[in-house]
N, C-alpha and C positions, 0 to 999 in steps of 0.2 A: 483204512478199511482192511488192507492186507495184513497189517500187524495184528489187529484184532482177531481176524480169521486164524491166523497161525497160532496165536496164544490159546484160542478156544480149542483148536484141534490138538495142541500139545497137552492141554489140561485134560481133554477127554481120553487121549491115548495113555498118558503117563499117569494121570490121576486115577484111572480105573484099572490099571493093570499093576498089581502089586506082587504078582506071582514071584516067588523065589526070594523074598526079603528075609525069610526065616523069622520074621516077627508075627508069630501066630499064637494060638492058645497053648503050645507047648513052651513057648518063650516067655509069655506074659507072667505066668504065675511064679516064675523064678526071680522076678525083679523085686527089689525091695521097695517099700512105700516111697522113699526119696527118688528112686529111679522111675517109678511110675508117674510121680508127679512131674519130674523133669521131661519125661517123654510126652505126657499130655500137654504141658505148657508149650513145648516145641510144636506139637500138633496144631494147637490153638493158634500159635503165632504163624504157623504156615498157612492155616485156613484164612487168617486175616490178611496176610500178604497176597495170597491168590485172589481173594475178593478185591482187594485194593488195586491189584494189577488188572483185574478185569474191568473195574470201574474206570481206570485210566485209559484203557483200550476203548471203551465205549466213548469216553470224552473225545479222544483222538479221532474216532471214527465220525463223530458228529461235528468235527470242525469243517468249516468251509474251506476248500482247498486253495481258494484264491486269497482269501483274507486271514485264514487261520482262526477266525472267530468261532466260538461254540454256537451251533445252531441246532436246538433240539428238534426242529421241524424237518430236518434233512431226511430222516429215515424213521418213520413211526414203528417199524419192525424192530429196530435196534432198541428203541425206547421201551417197547414191550418186553424184550428180552432182558433189559436192564432191570426193569421193575420185577419181573419174575425172579431174577437172581437175587435182588435185594430181599424179596419176601422170603426166599428159601433160606438165605443166610441168616436173617433175623429170626425166623421160626426155629432154625436148628441151633443157633449158638447164642442168642441174647439170653443172658442170665444163667447160662449153663456153667457150673463150676467144674474145676478139675476133679473134685471129690466125687461128684455125680458120675462123670465119665469113668473114673477108676471103679467105682462100685458097679456100674453098668458092665464094664468089661469083665470084672470078676464074676458077675452073675452069668454072662454069656459063656465064659470059659469053664464054669462049674459043671456044664453039660459036656460029657466026653464027646458028643457028636459034633461039637463046635471047635474042637482043638486044632483043626487044620485051617480054619478061617483066619485070613490075615488080620492084623489088628486094625488096619485102616478100614477094612469091610466091617469088621465087628463094631468099630466106632459108628458106622453109618446106621447099624441096627440100633445101637445105644441112643444116638441122637434122635432117631425116629421115635423111639420109645419115650424118651423124655419129652418130645414134642407133642405126645399124645396119640400115637398110633395105637390101634386096638390089639388085643392079644392075637387075633387072627392075622393081622397085618405084620406083627412082630414075628410070628412063626413063619409066615410066608416069605418074609425077606431072609430070615435065617436058613431056611430051606434052599432059597436061591443061592446063598453064599456057600452052604454046605456042598451043593452039587458043583459049583464052580471050583471050589477048593480041591475036589477029588479028581 
């Protein structure tokens, strides 16, 4: 349980604080297409790794401490968290191609107001848009990241 809690906290702290990476709207347009593809593929691999690590932590948290056997009945709250995380991952990344993400980032950064937004944050906007967010939701999330970037 402690391992899972530590991992979740680390993901929350480091996964949401990208400030200072230099990877923003001033950086992105200067990449070649090949560099953009490599960056996005690395991003997708990182998302898959984080998701798999999260799943393993859930599995470990649901093991009986005496027998080591997986027991999904040990903690219904953890099962609910796991289900929510799986749904979020599937809705955000299933069937999304690197080409879609690149085009989405190009669109986000075509607006000068978004140049200070870090790429990881802009990708959140793009993934939400691909997943079906409304124009109002899209603009609302962009506004949040604009304020955070300044």
